[in-house]
Steps between C-alpha positions, in 0.01 A plus 500: 500500500341167566554154367325160557586137414254216530533130442200324327527125446818453289508842345647826629379845426678818624429862477706812599345849467542847623804713613868419517646209711874523597536169684492126450162325470402132506286314247428137532242230436210468752612822673320822559693803621374861502748796551409864496761784504878514440759333727708727725838599322825381662668714763770705313863417586705721264816533707818400332736284703725680743878458493666178621698519812329792653676643814457754770236785483341382820419861614328587182306176482389559862390845398303370208342242726405774747330697226325180383373433858374853537250476208198468716286807502668652186279723302694448173780268387844565645767658269863389567811617312828319513787719364872481494803522262554290178548128583434516874236231476167678527323267269647187648396606848141565397465188290639289782269649763191498275557124408520416867186702593280438197248305710431823690346629169209267416389738219823428313842647433552718197834606344610733229840606380470878451820541292555170316673678197672761701442868542381568139193282513345482849190296553184711533211463744250377239728215386546392859129505563430292192734230617362495849142475380599232251628264758177557697317321217377777273541404134695759303197570276314611815762735642373860557608758248610789730752512782225628742286198411797262536570639845129464610500137366819408698363651825180304448677177433719540811245639739423175697844393626837677579753506215869596455605704199880504427617775261862443434751765361293805512668786333291799629184575689349652188542159321270323750142604558487327834129573557405303200724206597352466856322170560137533612547343848629749764722237659709474190861620444678664215880459515734689260871484441707788351851623511344855493397680806139541394271748668116476530299293247231744432368577854643190657825484696654153509666348801859520389744217584870566410681186385865532616813323380570156656769484769815301441381199696175475298697540175729215600204281573340592162832443317535148646138417423522596142850356447376157613690210646710445194686828547731528797438836674773543762458768762771765492638793300407371159127480585501827680660670205223372273224586743624849571526571125138376470399786732212319666299457169339149482495537118871531494574232768291253297697556182830495688403172655403346160825631344709330768386168371620576140845369408607845354477653857703223674278490804448768781881574507516563130183708516637707785820569315310622206263714702797658684653610168188614302162667540269228620252551213780438249677227706178291519419573141165592651198604293472871565151549368350539844741778578490653152126533525528692823738741326296538186207608712687815604482835324819597313621745760442241777681244294791756481506529880489123536807462274675768709449278804675228302835685522459570875742265670244344726128438523432731805530880497373833626174635359690820440732342241204396275302828563804704396635289202165386362216717641146361501590132443505377859121495536439303172769247594329449839163458331645247257627283783858545391606721790434463874566685824817383674507766786419862570550690175660200339407258227622172354461281196491123542844363424385313193297801378819712549685245285233547233562875515868441454441300188277777360750766592757352261679547262627850582388629837810730548302817525257368766797351698662846517162646617479252780869555601455875499187479714668294770812719494293823541293335783811372678680836474185679625487266803868526583476883494244473786675217685861635508675830451842335425709600202471301176676519172213418271392787268132456582577576860675815404194628312201310626244760388139387584619171651559684826112533542397140400480382863393737778721355758739218596218272626321526168818433311573176699135382463510551130844348425510205747253280307709556190834377644497178296401689192791735542740210479311354202537837329873497574523162330314603190718456178400846382626692796800734428803521740423863597139407586615204698741714707224756558278221627776373732510852665126538510430181699758577763269662756221249465713189520715641783196586708318170435798272498445341156866405466470228235310729263721789581830314451376344169406832347828670625711216360325530156560871514872463586546249217315728253713806608814287445392436138423854405861621474396804718762759415540657844413191708249673727211283399698185568623646832143569620381153406789330685404718789130398485584135479745529786248684716232236448741220581612678819155560611417122467823445691593131471874426517505423135303815425745713689807345317339570164379845610855593582611434139225706359572798731857486384378474134285803563794708634717396207238584249426835657875581481502414137210732453717785611418478864149498641513593866163385592541149363846457636393614839185272500716201397734565791210536733374167380839341572466644845167332539642166401784538766224570752312183406817297523583638851796722402410841637866632451485440135149639478617823660780526252263450199256761644785740536605437141140540382487844674829608337382383158218751508761772462334841459168353387212676674336207687444595866268217584732241341786638714281489816409134424859404455605672816218302677635170350851581608376571853323156515803327366740670735274420800490135394882499481522645852621846397234685690652852484528484125144354493359799705682756267354335177152475648510866615602601143219282364252677730607841384469389148154373539389813679646734247224660283679421171510126595117470512457629147442276204644603167498314178751541219578349173863539555697177478841654613631582831504875431127524446242546767313186609197418700510398866456128554214369706583320815313249718553358854714205577303177419717268691758537788847620426704220347233370257509543130223761509642720785517822300294765343472527124586824346 
């Protein structure tokens, strides 16, 4: 195209001819300007604005800066994938970084939302290329007709200078033909965000950057920034309650901070009170679309497994639970960014994502609740069978069947059950658990909690079980007797002065309930032994010796050689502490004969609950503290 303007006397004549002109031109009297060829198009700056009040993410921004600095010598544009769970701030991080580094891309910054209308209508590659080429100055009428031609035009237009391409909300590797979206300059970068753990894009593997949840300090900073100066944000329990419920998701923290300014929530304290009572998604009246879209992307069977996790009492669990109760869903949940690794053979949902699963599990999750309870009961019983050979009243211990082979040895049982110690308490507190299940659980955690000293958890479960047994109206009283004994044993093992006083009342209650049950020699003897332990802990060896003697007599004709040997040993220790050394020697000699007798080393299990039935030997362990402490005994 060319144009000319010439001034002649007082008249003006102008002429424009040839081609297309996309820029401004000047015409005036007595002027002559000649221009040939189109003006250069503006440098594209398509990025949306990032979030206000951006905090933290220093490590990831430094990582992105390092990738940017290493572009020299690249043979092709660099591909980077930021992925993480729903609402964790992937887009916010990338937009914030890209806005700050846009000058490093003189060829321009391009942006496309790859899922603007959700999962049902993802943006395709051709539409993205058309938008990119359009901002580079190509009129719509001159756009190439095929995707291959669009890709070639885009590469040609971006070949001179490095560019950045941001593809936000990618749903799958198949959705994006990365080769066609690569700019032409090898120093360019293509950055994608996705909640999915995407694999290779064609033959290209991206550099993967996992975007984690924010820590509590960063969440507090973000909350104060968004809330603004007009909203008092006191440090303390109220703010911590809100932040912990937000589970490190910037998306949720921002909504919580904005909600604190609304009169209906009555500031941070009112917001915290509501969050403590309700699921945070419901408490904040939060738009759930972001989370619903993640759920809707799942296949029906995977959705079913996700709802199952909604009835699980906590967001963290063993892989084995999901693999057994919902086979085949763990992989897809990982791929969807809803599940993440929390430890060896363990997984977790983000706390807010778990809350979303709880909402979806309603209104009648009772069947799934029972499946979860049964799984934990069977696992705890299987572990206890390896950890301890002591006698228990629970029916599942009497006939454990295949549970005896779940764990190959005691070490494997401890390794499997220890990470679930908090989940065991959470299961005990589920509304759907039945009294008999609760009592079985109290017996099943005995060995683990005794060995590892988890007294707070142990006592809480035992107390719940004793209360539940008291409400059952147990006809013979044995269940109640055993739960009083379990609670007393846990209190005695912790051993504070208050614990020992309470333990004494529960040992007495165990003896009384056992008598009402028609007499259960094993329980009566064990309760008397426990009273002896209390006397030892309180520095009264004389009373301890008497209680151990009574415990021995309470066994009657019950076949229990190891238990008798242990009680003789206890009597010997107590007599020695009381200064009756001859008696002590006699008791200890009798204990030694009992331990060396062949029958004393056998372990036998029995479903009998009465004194006349045969019973298994009880396991024993060395003294853990010097004589006179609350743990100076063997368990049996």
